[in-house]
N, C-alpha and C positions, 0 to 999 in steps of 0.2 A: 365802738368795736370792729374790731376784725375777728372774724370765727374763722381756724381753721381745720379741715376735717384729712384725713389719712383715711385711704383705701386700700386695702393687700386685696393683688394679684397674684395670685399664682402661678409663676411660668413654668408649665409643665416641661417644655424644653430643659431644664437645669436639673427633671428627675434623673438619677442613676439607676441602672438597672445593678439590683443587690444581689441576683442567683438567676441562674436559669435551671429549668428540667426538662427533659425531652421525653419524649413519647414515639414507643413505647419504649420501660426502662430498662426493662433485657429483650433479643431477641432468640426465641429460643428455636431449634429444629429447624433451619433455615437451608432448605435445600440447595444443593449445587443448581446455580443458574438461575434459579428465582431472584427477587428484590423484596425488599422492606422499606417503605418511608418512613422516615426519623421527625417529628413535630417539635419545633422548638417554642417551651412558655418561656414568659416573663414576669421576674419580681421583682418592682410590683407591677400592675399590667398595663399602667398609663405610665410606664420609662422610654425614656428617649432611648430607643435600639439603637441607634446610629449604621455601625456597617453594617453588613449582614453577618451573618454567625459565619464561624469557619468549621469544618470537618475533616480532621483527621484519621485513618483506621492504622494500628498499631499494627496489621498484620496484611498486606495486602495482598500477599500468595491466598488468604484463607477468604477476607472479604476488603472489597472496594467500594469505598462512600463517593458521590460524584456535589457539586459545590450546593447541589440544591437538598443534600441530604439524604438523596437516593444508596441504601444498601444492596450489592447486588453480590450474590455467594460462589467464591471462586472454587474452592477446595475444602473439604473438611478440615474440620481443626476450629478454633477457640481465636476471635480477635476481640478489640476494643476502641471501640470510634470514640474521639473526644473529641465534642461541641465547644468552641468558644465563640462568648460575645464579643460583642466590639469593644467593649472596656475591659474584655478579660476576665469574664467572669467563666466558669470552664462545669461541663459536666458529662456523664460519661455510660455510654449505654457495651453492655456485655453480649458479644454475640456468638452462637453460636451453631456452624454451618455445620449439615449431615451430608452424608453423599445421598444422590439423587437415586431412588430405585433405579437397579436394573430392571429392564423387559425382555422375558424370551423373545427371541427373532429369529432362532433357526434350531435345527437339529442337524446336525452332519453324521452320515453315516460312514464308517470308518471298516477296513478290513486287515484282522491281523494274518487269516492265509483263508482257504477256500470255506472251511467252516466256522470261522468266528468270527464276529462283526463287535464293532465299537459303534456306541450313539457315543456324540459330544454335541452338550449344549451350547448354546453361544447366543450373547447378548447385547444388549446395543450399547455396551460400552466397550464392548471388543473382549471383554472376556470369554472364557469359554472353562467347561466344566464335562469331565468324564462321569456322564448318566448312565452307563450303559448297564447298570445292575436296576439305576430306577426306574429305565424305561417301560414302557409297554411296547412288545416286540410281535410280530403281524408275518406269516406266512400265507399269501394266498393261494396254496393248494398243498397243504400238509399231508397229501398221500404221496406228494413232491419229497416235502420235507418240513420240519415241525421246527421253533425256534425259542429257546428261554435264553433271558439274560444275555441274548449277541451269542450265543451258542446253536449251532443250526445241525441238526441231527437228520441226515440223508434217511429216507424212508424207501425207497425207488424211483424209476425213472420218470422222466418230465422235466416240467419245467414249473418253475415257482417266482413267487418275487416275494423278498425281504423288506422290511420296514421299521421304524421304531420311533412312537409316541411319546412327547415328554411334557408335561405340566407343571408351570410357574407359575405361582402367585394369581392362579386360574387363567392364565394364558396357557394353551397349547398350541403347541407346531410339531408337526410331520416330518421325517425324513427324505427324500428321495428312495428312491427302490433301488435295489441290486438284485438285478435278472440273477436266477442261481439255472443253468441246465445241468440236469442230469444225464447222460448218457450211459446205460448198463453196455460193458465193455464183455465179449464170450467169452466162457469159462474155460477153463486149459487144465490140463493135469500134467504133472511131470515138467519134464522140459520144457523151453518156448518152441516150439517149430512154425507157429505164423508170426508176421510180424502186421501189427493194426494201426493206420495211420490217420488220425481227425486232422482233416485241413482246416486252416485258418479262412473266415469269411472272407480275406482280402486274396486269397487265389481264387476266391468264386469264379467259373467261367460258364458258357454257353455249354461246351463241349467239353469237359476236362476231360487231361488225359495225364496219370501220375505211372513213373517207374521207380525202382531202389538201385539201388548202385553199391554195389557190395564190394568192399573192399581189405586190403589188410595183407592178404597172401593171395595178390593177383586181383583181376578187376571182374564185375559181370554185372551187367544190366538186366532188370525182369522186371516186366508191365506187372502192376499192380492195378488189380478188379474192384470194383465198386462194394462192397460190403452192405451198408445202409446209404441211407444220406450224409455227405459228406466223410465217411470212412471207407479208405479202400485196403485190400489187404493183398498179403503175398508170401507165400513160403518164403521162412528163412534156409538162406544158403549155406551149405553145411561148409567148413573152413574158413569161412570170411567174418573177423570179428568187427568190423565196422560196416555202417552203412549209411547213407544218406538220402532221405526221400526228396524229389524232386517231382515238380509241377512242368511238363512237358508240353510241346505246342502241338496241337490238336491238328493242325495240318501234316505233319510229319509223323510218321509211322514209326520211325526207326529210333531207340533210343542213345543219343551221346550228347553230347555238353553243346554242341552248336546247336539243340534244338530244346533245352534248357531254357525254361520261362523262370524257373525259381528255384531254391536249394534249401535243405536246414541246414544247420551246422553239423560236422563229423558226429555220428553218433556211433558210441560203444554199446556192442550187442548184449545185453547179459547173461548170464547164464540160467540165474536164480528167476524163477516166474512172479517169484513177488516183487521184483524191480525191473515195470514196466514203464513209466508214466516219462515223455518228455514234456516240458512244461515252461514254457518263458513269455513270463507275463512281467509287467513293471507300471509301477504306481507313477503316472504325467502329473506333476503339480501345475504344468501350465495349462491343464485341459480341466485339472481335477478329477481324473478317470484311471480307473484300472483300463493299462488296456495288453489284450490280448492275442498281441504278435503271430504266435505260431503257438500252436495247442495239438500235441501229437501222441502216438501211443506206439511201443516197439514192445509187445509182447501181451500176456494178459495175465489174470489172476482170478482166482474162482470168489465170484459173489461181490467184484471190485466194481464202484462207479466212475466213471472220470466227471469231473467237476469240471462245470467252465464258470465264471463270475463276471459279471459286467456290472462296475460299482456306478450310480450316479454323478452326474458332475455336479462339484461344490460352488461356494459362491465367493471364493476368494485361492490364490494360488498354493495355500499351504495347509489346506485342512481345516480352516477355520482356526488355529493358531496363529491371529492376526495379532500382534502385542501395540501396532499405532496407535496413538492417541487420537479418540473422536475429534473431528472438528466439528465445533458448534459454531457456526456462523450467526453473525449479529446484524441488524437490517443492512441494506435491502436482502428481502426475505427470497430465496430461492423458488421461482412458481414449479408445481410440482409437474411432472412431466403427464402427458395426454393421456389423459385415462383409454388406455383398453377397454374395447366391447367385448361383453360378456362372449364366452364361445370364441371368439380370435385369439388366432397367435400369432403375431407383428414378429418379423424377420426383417434386420438392417442390415446390409454390408458398407462395409468403408474401408478407405486404403488399400484403393483397387485401382488402376490405370484405366480399365477397359473404358469403352465412350458407352455403353449400355451392358446391361446387367439382367438375365433370366434368372430364375430359381426354378428347376427342377426336383418338384417334391412327392412321394410317395410314401403309401401303406405298407402292408403289408406285400410280397410277393409283386411289388413295381407294378400293382393293377389300377393305382389312380391317377395316372398324368402320363403326356406323351411329348416326349422331345421335341424342343430343347425347353417346354417349361412355358411359365408366365414370364412375361414383361416385369422388371420390377419397377419403381415412380422412384422418382428422381428425387433427394431431398440433399440439405446442405453438402452435408460430409458422405453422400453415397447414395443408395436407393435401400428402400424399402418395400415390404411387401406383407399383407395382411391374410394371412390362410384362414379361411373360416369353413371347411371342410368338416361335416361330425366326426369323420374318421381320423383329422390330425389327431396327435397324441402326443404329446412334450416327450422326449424320450425313446418313442420305439416307433418315430416319422423321418424315413430318408430325407435326405437332398442333396442338390448339386446345384454349384452356383456358375454360371457360363455364359458367355457373352456368343453363342451359336456354335465356335470353335473350342477356344479355349476353355477348360472347366477345373472343377475340386469341388470334391477329391476326384482324383484319378480313375478313369473306369474301372471300377471292380471294388475299388476299397471305399466300402460302403460307412455313411456314419449318418446322425440323427441328431434333430433340434435338441437342445438342453433338455431338461426336467427341470422342473420345481419355479418355474419361471409359466407367463405367455407372455413376454418379450425377450429377445436377446441378440447381441449386435456381434457378429462376426469383424472380424480382423484379419483381413483376406494380407496382409503383408507378413503377419508372424500366424495366420492359419491357426488361430486360436478364438475360442465363443467366450462373451460376455455375459451375464445376466443383472448388469448396471449398466446406468448410460454412460461410458466414457468417456462424452464429450462434454457430458453437463460441468459447469463451471462450479470447482469447490474454490476453497481459499489457499494463498499458497501456501507453500514452505521455503524455509531456507537453511541451508545447513554448511557447517563450518568444517574443513578436515587439516587434516589429523584431527583426532579429538587432542582434549587437554593435553602435558607432558612434554618429554623434551621433543625437541624439533633440532634437526641440524643447520648448523648455518650455509651451507649448500642446498637447504630443501626448499619446498614451495608450498603456500599455502593456499588452500581450493574452496571460495565459496559459489555454491553452488544452487540456484531459486529452480523448486516443481513451480508452474507459474496455474496452476492449476484450472488450466483451460479458459481463462480468465487475463485479459490484460493489462500490467503491472502498471500500479500507477504513481508507486514509489518506494527505492531501494537505497540502502545505504549502507556502506560499510565502514568501520573506524578504526582505527591500529592506533594502539598508543602505548607507554611504556618507555621500551630504550630507542624509538624513534617515533613519530604521529603521521596519520594520512587519512586521506578521508576519501572517498569513491562514493559516486554515484550509480543509477543504473546505466548511465552512457558509455561506464569504464564497462559493460559487461559484454561478453563474446559469446552469443548464445546461451544464455542466459548462466552464464560461467566465466568466474574472475580469479583469475588467478597471482599470487602476490610474490615475488621472490624474497626469500630471509633475506640472502644478501643484500639486497635493496636497502634492507632494514636497519644489519648489523651484521659484521663479521666477527665479531667477539663472542667467546663463549660464556654462559652463565649471567645472558642478558634475560630481562623480561618482555614477554610480547603478550598483551592485550588485544583479542580482536570479537567485536561485537558487529553482529549482522541484524537488518532488518527487512522487510519486504510487504508489502500493501498491495491489494487487489481490491474491485470493488465488491467483493465477498468476506473478506477478511485479512488478517496478518498475522505475521509470524514470525519471534528474533530466534537467534543462537548468538552464544556466548563462547569463545575459549581462550586456556591462557596456558602459554609455552615458556618453556625455558630453554636457550639456545646452549648447542652441545658442540663443539668443536668439528670438523670436518676433516678425516685421517687426511694425511701427508702422502699425495697419490705422488710414485716415484714411478710408476709405470713406464716404457718408452712409447708402447704405439704401434711397438714393430711386433708384426703378428707370430712370429716364432717364438717371441716370450709367452703364447698363451698357454694357460695347463688351465684347462676346462674339467669344470664336475659337473658331468650329467647327473641331472634324475628325472623319473618317472611322475610326474605330482602325484596321481591319481592313490600311488601304492609307496610313495617316500615318507613322507613323514606327516600325522594326522593332528593339528595344532590347535584346530575349532570344530571340537566335536559336533557342531548345529553345522556343519560342511558337507562334502566329501559325496560323494556314490557310494549308490547301494550296491551297484554291479561294478565288477573290473574284469577286462581283459585279462586275465593273468591266473596263476595257480590261485589254487580254493585257499591256498595256506595265508596269502597276501593279505593286508590290509585293503580298505577298501574307501579310505575317509580320507587319503593325502588330499592337503588343499594347502597356498600360499603360507597361511601363519604357520605352516609346520618347514616349509622351507624359509622362513626370517626366523623359525627359531633354532635353526641349522647353519646361521651365518655364521658363528663364532668357527664352529667345529671345520667348515668349511677353509676356512680363512687357516686356522693352524695349521690345517693338510699340507699347507702351503699351496692351493690354487689358489687365481688371482680373474675366474669366469668363472660362470655357473650355467651351463645351459638346461632349460626348464623344455619338458615336452609341451605340446600347445595347449594354450591357458584358455583361449577365445572361446566364445560358449558355442554349447555342440544343440542346443537346444531338447535336449532329451533326457532319458532319465538308465540308456540300456548302456549294456557291458561296450560296445564299440565306442557310445558317446563321451563314455569315461577313459577313453585313450586320446583324446580332443583330434582325435585326425579328419573326422566329417564333420567342419566347422557349419554354424549357421552363420555367425556374425562375425566377423573379421576384427570387429571394434568393439566390441567390452569382451572383460573377461567374462568366462564360465560362473555363473553364482553358484554350481558346486564349490568352486575353488576357491570364490572371495569376490571380491568387487575390483573395480578399476583401481579407487583411492588405496586397499591393500596393497595390490600391486605395485604403486606410488610409492607406498611405504615399503614396499621390499626392495624396486629400485635403491631409493635413498639407503635402505639399510648396506645393500652391497656395498653400493657407493664410498660409502663412509667409512666400509672397511676398506677399501681399495680394490674392490672386485669389478668388474666388469659383468654386466648382466647378457646374454642372448636367449633371443626369442626363435621357438618351432616354427617357421613357416611352411603351409601347406597349401603352395599355390599351383598345383597339376592335377588337384582332384577335393572336392568337398561334399559337403551333405546332400539333401534331398534337395534342400532350398538353401539360398542365402539373400543375409539381408543386407540392404542396399548401406555402402559408404555413407560419410556425413554429406558428401558433394552429392549424391542421389546416384552414384554409379554403381554396377553387379556383372560379376564376369557371365558369360556363355559360354556352350557348350554342346557345338553341334554333332559332334561323333562319339558320344557318351561320357560316363562319368568322370573317367582317366584319361580324357584328351579334352584339356581347358586352355585350347590353344586359338581360340576365334579371337581376329584382329578388326575393331581395336577393343572393345568391350573388356576382355580379359586383361590385356596388356595395362590399361589404364587403370583398369582396379586395383592389381596386383602392383601397382605403383605407388598408389594411394597406401596401400594396406603398409606397405614394407618401411614406407617413408614417415607414415603416420604416427607409428611409438615410435621412432629416433626422435621427432620434435617433437612432440607432447611429452614422452614418459624419459625422453635422454635415455635409450636403450642402446646398447654398443654393438650390436649385428645380430645375427639370422640364422639359423640351421634351416637349412631346406632339403626338405623331404622328396623322396624320390625325385630329383632335380632333372630325371632325363624325362617326365611324362611333361616338362615344359617345353613349348616348341625354341627351338633354333633355328629356325629358318629351313627352307629348302636343302642347302648344305646338310642339313642333320639327320643323314641318311643311318640306316640300322641302329636308331632309337627306336623307345619303346612309346614316344611321343609322337601323334599324327599331329605332323608341320603343315597340313595343306590349307587351314584358316587363321595362317602366322600370315601372312602377305608379305610374304621373305623376310617378317622382322626376326631379330633374334634376342628374344625375351630375356635371356639373362643380361646379355648387355644391356638393353635398355632400364632394366631394375637395377643391376649394379651401376649404372652411372647415378640411378637417381638416389639411391642409396648412400652413394659416396657422395654427391651433391650435399644431401640434407646435413650429413656428418659434418663437410666442410665447413654451412653455415651457422651449426651449432659451434663450430669452432670461432667460424669470423667473430660471432655476437658472446664471444669469450665466459662460453663453456664450458666447464672441466670434464662432462661427460658429455654420451652421445656424439662422439668423436672419432669414434673408432673405426667403422664400417665397416666389419668383418662379414664375408658373407661364405660359407662351407655347405659345401651341395655332397649330399649323398647318393651314387651311383653304386650300385651292388656288385659289378663285374671283377673280377680278378686279374684282368688285363687296364694297365693306362691308358691304351689305345682307344679302346672302348666307353673309357669314363672320360676321357678327350675328347670323344665325339661325340657324347652325351651332354656335355654339360659349358664346353670351354670353347670350341672351334668358333669362328665368325659365322656371320652370317652369309646370304649373297654379295659377290662383286666383295669380299672381305670387309663387310661391312661391321665390325665390332665382333671382340672376343669377349665371350659371357665372363665363367666365374672366375676367380684366381684362389680359388681353396677346395679342397673335396676331400673328404674321408678317406685314407692309403686302403682302401679292402686290400688289395695286392699284396701290398706287404703284411696285414692283419693276417691275411688266409696263410701266409707261409710262417709268420710267427708262429700261429695258433697249431700248425701242424706240426711243429718241432718241441712246443713246450706243453704240449696238450694232442689235444685232436680236432678237427674241426667237424662241424656238424654233420657235414655228409660222408662221415665214416675217413675222412682221407687224413693220412698220417704224413710226417715227414722224418729222415734224420739226417741235414744237415742245416743244424743250428749257425753254424758261420756264415754258411750261403744265404741263409735268412737273413742273416744280420747285416751282411754284405752289400744285400739287396735295399733293405730298410735305411740303410746311411746314405746312401749314394745319393746325386743330386737328383730335384725334382726333373732334371732335363735324361741323366739317367734312366731313370725310369720311364720314361717316354711320355714326361709333361712337358709343354708347353705353352705360354703364355708370353708376350711383350713387354709386360707391366712386373711380371716375376710369378711364381706361381707355388704356394706353397701346400703339399699334403700335410694333414692333420693324421698321426697317428693316433690308434686305439686299441681296444682288445676287446669288449664287449659295448654294447649295447645296450637295449630295450627290443631289437629284432631279432638278437642273437640269443644263442644257450650262454648260462652264463660261465665263465671260465673256472669255476670250482668243478664244475656239472662234467667240463668237457677234460679236464683234469682227471675225475673217477671215470670216465669211460674209457680211459686210454690205460691208468695206471690202476684203477679201483681202491685209488685213496680218496679218503674222505676228510673231514677237517679232526677227526681223532686220530690222523699219520700224519708225521713228524714234516717228512716231505708235502707235504698237499698245500702247507705253508708256505714252504722253502720257493715251489715253484711259482705261486703269487709272487716272492720278493725278486724272484728272476725278472717276469712279466714289469714292474714297477721298475726296475732299473731300465731295461730296455726302453722305459719311456722317457727315464732322466736324463739319458745322454743322446736324447734325438734334439738336432736343429731344429727347428721348425714345431708348429701348436702340436699339441697332444689332448687327449682326451680321457678323462676316468670315469667309468659309470660308476654309480652309486653301489660300496660292498666291495668293491674289488680293492680297494684301498686296505681292508680287512679280512676277506676272504673268505668272500658270501657263496654259499651254498643253500640253494633250493632241495632242502632236504626232501625225498620221496618222487623228485622226476628224475625217472627212468627213461622218456622217450613222451613218443605223441601220445596224447590221450591222458596222461599220468597226471595227478591232481588237477584235470579237466584242463590242462595247458597243452601248446603248440611248440616245438623250438623257437615258432615266429613271436611268442611273447611270454615262456615261462620264468625269462631273465625277470619279469617284473613283480618282484619278489618285494617283501616288504623292509625298509631302510631302516638305518640304526644309528645313532649317533652317540651311543650310553648304552653303557651294561654289557661290552663285551667279555668274551672269556680271556682267558690270561694267552693262549696262542693268538686269538683275534688280537686281542690289545697289543702283542708283540707283533703282529704283523701290521699292523696299525701305524705303531710309532715308527717303523722300515720305513714304510711308503711316507712321512711325514720327512723323515729324515732326508730322504731322497728326493722329494720336491720342493724342501724348503733350501736344499742345497744346489739345485735346480734353479731356483728361480734367485739365488743369490750370486751366481757367476755367470755370466752371459756369456764366457766358452762354451759352457755345457748346450744351452736353448740356442744360441746362434756361430757357434764356431763352424770352421770348416770340418770334415768329417775324413780320416782317411783309416782303412785295413792297415792292422800288420800282421795281425796272425787270424786265419778263417780254417776253422777246423769241425767236423762233422758236429760235435759236443759242445763246444766254447768257441769263442770271438775275441781277440784283443782290438780294440783300435784306439785312434788319437783325434784328440778334438785341439784345434788353432785358434787362436784370435789373438792377433798382433803380436804381443812379445808372450803371450801368455802359449800353456801347452799341457794337459790332461791326457793320461793314460789309463783306460779303463778294461776292465777284463770281466765277461759273463759268462759266468760256467752253467750252461744246461746240463753238464754230466753228473754223475753222482761222484766222480772220483776227483781229487784238486787237482792243480796245474797251477805252474809256474811260469813267471816272466822276468825278463831279466829288466829292471829300471830303478831307480832310485828318485825320491820325492819324500812329499809329506800324505799323510790318507787322509780325503776329502773329507771322509766321514769320522773316522775316530781322530785324527790328528799325530797318530803314530809315524815315526818318521820311516822309512823305507831306505834300507840302500843293497845295493845291487840286484836283488833278486825279490820280487814279491809274489807270494801262494794266493792262490783262490782258491777256497775250500768247494765242496760240490756242490751247486745249487746254489751258488752266491754270485754276488760281484764287489768288485775293488774299482775306486777311482783315487787314481793317485795324482797329483799335480805336480807335476815335475819341473816346470817352469813357473 
């Protein structure tokens, strides 16, 4: 008998997962940046799990999850994590992410006026909050001033410090201290009989001497005597309406301009004793300080105090209003900065080319140090030094960096180490303090410009990397859509990548997608944009300089297109806007195009590195290679150029190569100009020449601009032959700067053309020389250098013609008038050779009526004829001026507002509206909202300028005089078989001329004779 036995052995590998569960089931209130580990359980517990579970988040912008189930909170919101087993069983976890509680990190003191302060709380997420009313305010000397909710009440003379403290979620922060100095002004009664002048600390001297220069009805110098420390007084001089306070050379006892060291602006002496204060103070975002550049008083008032306020430095450049998102780096963790010992203030100096550095530092009275101070200790980026003396106090300890000979600040220009910290870094190149380590590595950033939207097929896409002071380990850019391309970090130049749209497509209405990423050892960043292409305008410009119809704008006062930008001060009439910017000029492109102009010239757009009246003009440049942030950005300027090019208009920049600001930033290749003979004599060779050649060509190559207007071109050296000019040519080593700069510009334009570029090929350069005779202009901008080496500029503004025309149509600024309109036009329409110009390659005088340095045509009309915009003849005279321009063979320039008859109401002469003849025309621009009379004048200007642009015979034809009378002119233009007769009548009576043809403006047929009414013009095509 055989017995069989069966034994059942369970095979666990065959047991499948029936369900899964996740712990925790719900994740609530997970703070941004925190993590939560998920744990998976299987049912039955002895089931074969197989492949690992997978984790997926349905909202990675809220919460992410890695392969091991670690959830990381990214931003506030809700997300669902789905967990899936190897055999497809699922479970979900609901995740709620909440914001990370913000932490108070700073309280920033602001200032509305001398007695009104604000307190702004700044948190670790870079958000800010106005806590002026909630903060606790403190005055260290209540006998001088008390403070409540930021409002200061002056009690008496003396000094006090104002600060604010604020507590949030148990954390307290205290602002820096604002120092208030209250100086009681002597009382007076009745009319002013004495003038008091309170000097600035920057004018201090071991043995100062002050004088007052009275003028306006003759002139007179008067010595000032010291009334008290820093206050000087003299008697008011009867009959003189204006005064300038001057610091004089103490070694010279007589008073004249040669012995003057510093001076105030022109000041009108008030008659009212309650109008006494002269105060020029500005907020410097770069240093976060109120700069009291000059404070003075002329006159006095009973019981009145003069208040000077010095604000503390703040931690960023926009008074705490920083909208950048904070970067929270992943591993590796950045090590903390070295701990500064208690009682020590550490100062760093970097971006300085000295071989060694000293720091001379001192407390009150400069009694705590001996020149040149102590040697600083070398470190990777420069030098540092630890100040350990007990008298060292942040915000009240002065310093001078020096190498034994060179120094900063300059002698007498006292400055102090920053407050609110015990360690600070000074950037010598930009003369800026930083209270956080500028060398500490951070995560990189990458940006694509322009932003999403339309882009021209002739435009460019720019990708820019900020390395975060750490080596880039990876960067990539991917283009898709109508065309595909991939770039890596090797394709970047100086951390910038430029992509030409025309290399992707030449068609309109196509989509382009661009994504970019960058990584360094600290972290990474991404950016992406989407564009739709739009076609480029058909450019039918000939490239002939005679064709140019240029529209000039004063950037600071033309149009405010971006309320977040713009200067708070402007050098012009008080009635003008002060927020003009590049966006405003972009917004005006259609208006300017419709006017019939084919080019725009902007006053300087380069970074002035300041906040004051003169900084707003752009004519005292600090950085020639970057746009002033008050006006916009480099990318905004690129957008402007592309906008105008798309509309078929050239872009001309204003080049100030004969003078500049107190300091100049190096070029991209490290060049800087030098001036051994003063601010207005920038002719040292080779540094200045090489620098400005780089400036002039950089903007043509990089941004495809089309030319340069050259400010005060007579200040630039022409070589030793240039006699009688305002430039000091002793430092030129015989070089004709304008020849060499012009040649470099023309070569750069030709390179653009050779590369197939549509724009940046014109190479137009026009100089500004104020003289009224062509011979002097020729000598100051055109003539060749020694031994006949190179002729200079080929175009200058035709000031001689301008003066003659204005004297007849209105009145010149210097009161000169004329009574020979026909003679003025006979000269104006003559050839350049007839006028006295010569250049072997041709010469193109640029005709104009007004610019930013002259009085507006409307005001000159008023000064001669007492006519205002309420007078019919006022606008007719503007139409006459526009007709003169339209009939000119050569480049012309229209100053913004002349086309519609702009008038600076209230400007009656120097001093009115706080303006003078050289800045009163910088009034508010307008591109809409015209009165009926203004619109009529504008429509006529449009008709004239479009007629000119459409008829080459007008802008390029030969001119001849048919009739020249004191009040009117008849001329003829010929080009090939074309012939036009034009009449411009500056008189008030009608005139007639025998001819037949067609009126070019109205289409009227003319048979035998044409009549031209008073103050009007006719253009008749006879062939």
